[in-house]
C-alpha positions as a Markdown table, in Angstrom:
| # | Residue | x | y | z |
|---|---|---|---|---|
| 1 | Unk | 9.7 | -4.1 | 1.5 |
| 2 | Unk | 7.6 | -3.1 | 4.4 |
| 3 | Unk | 3.9 | -2.3 | 3.8 |
| 4 | Unk | 4.0 | 1.2 | 5.3 |
| 5 | Unk | 7.1 | 2.1 | 3.1 |
| 6 | Unk | 5.5 | 0.7 | 0.0 |
| 7 | Unk | 2.3 | 2.7 | 0.5 |
| 8 | Unk | 4.5 | 5.9 | 0.8 |
| 9 | Unk | 6.8 | 5.1 | -2.2 |
| 10 | Unk | 3.8 | 4.2 | -4.4 |
| 11 | Unk | 2.0 | 7.4 | -3.1 |
| 12 | Unk | -1.1 | 5.5 | -2.3 |
| 13 | Unk | -0.8 | 7.2 | 1.1 |
| 14 | Unk | 1.1 | 10.5 | 1.4 |
| 15 | Unk | 3.2 | 9.9 | 4.6 |
| 16 | Unk | 4.7 | 6.8 | 6.2 |
| 17 | Unk | 3.3 | 7.7 | 9.6 |
| 18 | Unk | -0.2 | 8.0 | 8.2 |
| 19 | Unk | 0.3 | 4.6 | 6.5 |
| 20 | Unk | 1.5 | 3.2 | 9.9 |
| 21 | Unk | -1.6 | 4.5 | 11.6 |
| 22 | Unk | -3.9 | 3.1 | 8.9 |
| 23 | Unk | -2.3 | -0.4 | 9.4 |
| 24 | Unk | -2.7 | -0.2 | 13.2 |
| 25 | Unk | -6.3 | 0.7 | 12.8 |
| 26 | Unk | -7.0 | -2.3 | 10.6 |
| 27 | Unk | -7.9 | -0.4 | 7.5 |
| 28 | Unk | -5.3 | -2.1 | 5.3 |
| 29 | Unk | -5.7 | -5.6 | 4.0 |
| 30 | Unk | -3.2 | -7.7 | 2.0 |
| 31 | Unk | -4.9 | -10.6 | 0.2 |
| 32 | Unk | -8.1 | -10.1 | 2.3 |
| 33 | Unk | -6.2 | -10.4 | 5.6 |
| 34 | Unk | -5.5 | -7.6 | 8.0 |
| 35 | Unk | -1.9 | -6.5 | 7.7 |
| 36 | Unk | 0.6 | -4.9 | 10.1 |
| 37 | Unk | 2.9 | -2.1 | 8.9 |
| 38 | Unk | 5.8 | -4.4 | 9.0 |
| 39 | Unk | 4.3 | -7.0 | 6.7 |
| 40 | Unk | 6.4 | -7.7 | 3.6 |
| 41 | Unk | 4.9 | -6.7 | 0.2 |
| 42 | Unk | 5.7 | -8.7 | -2.9 |
| 43 | Unk | 4.7 | -8.6 | -6.5 |
| 44 | Unk | 1.2 | -10.0 | -7.1 |
| 45 | Unk | -0.2 | -9.1 | -3.7 |
| 46 | Unk | -3.6 | -7.4 | -3.6 |
| 47 | Unk | -3.8 | -4.4 | -1.2 |
| 48 | Unk | -7.1 | -3.0 | 0.0 |
| 49 | Unk | -7.1 | 0.4 | 1.8 |
| 50 | Unk | -10.3 | 1.7 | 3.5 |
| 51 | Unk | -10.6 | 5.5 | 3.2 |
| 52 | Unk | -13.7 | 6.4 | 5.1 |
| 53 | Unk | -16.7 | 4.9 | 3.3 |
| 54 | Unk | -14.9 | 3.9 | 0.2 |
| 55 | Unk | -12.1 | 1.3 | -0.4 |
| 56 | Unk | -9.3 | 1.2 | -2.9 |
| 57 | Unk | -8.0 | -2.1 | -4.2 |
| 58 | Unk | -4.7 | -2.3 | -6.0 |
| 59 | Unk | -2.5 | -5.1 | -7.3 |
| 60 | Unk | 1.3 | -4.8 | -6.7 |
| 61 | Unk | 3.1 | -4.8 | -10.0 |
| 62 | Unk | 6.6 | -3.7 | -8.9 |
| 63 | Unk | 8.5 | -3.1 | -5.6 |
| 64 | Unk | 11.2 | -0.3 | -5.6 |
| 65 | Unk | 13.0 | 1.4 | -2.8 |
| 66 | Unk | 12.5 | 4.9 | -4.4 |
| 67 | Unk | 10.7 | 6.2 | -7.4 |
| 68 | Unk | 9.9 | 9.5 | -9.1 |
| 69 | Unk | 6.4 | 11.0 | -8.7 |
| 70 | Unk | 5.6 | 10.4 | -12.4 |
| 71 | Unk | 6.7 | 6.7 | -12.2 |
| 72 | Unk | 4.8 | 5.9 | -9.0 |
| 73 | Unk | 1.6 | 4.9 | -10.8 |
| 74 | Unk | 3.5 | 2.1 | -12.5 |
| 75 | Unk | 4.1 | 0.3 | -9.2 |
| 76 | Unk | 0.4 | -0.8 | -9.0 |
| 77 | Unk | -2.8 | -1.2 | -10.9 |
| 78 | Unk | -6.4 | -0.5 | -9.7 |
| 79 | Unk | -8.8 | -3.4 | -9.5 |
């Protein structure tokens, strides 16, 4: 699954266009490497997102095309 879509489905970022912009600005890293919005996400990847002065690190536990809001937190775990 594409990175920008995963960030939206997992609700780490609210909108796909915002996720796309964050990737273009270099604020999203996968396994400590800058990632483009089209990068494929797989189980076990570590995603780091820079939000202003703080960063959020999560590990991908599952990849699904769609999910309910209540189940979105089960797609990743915070590190």
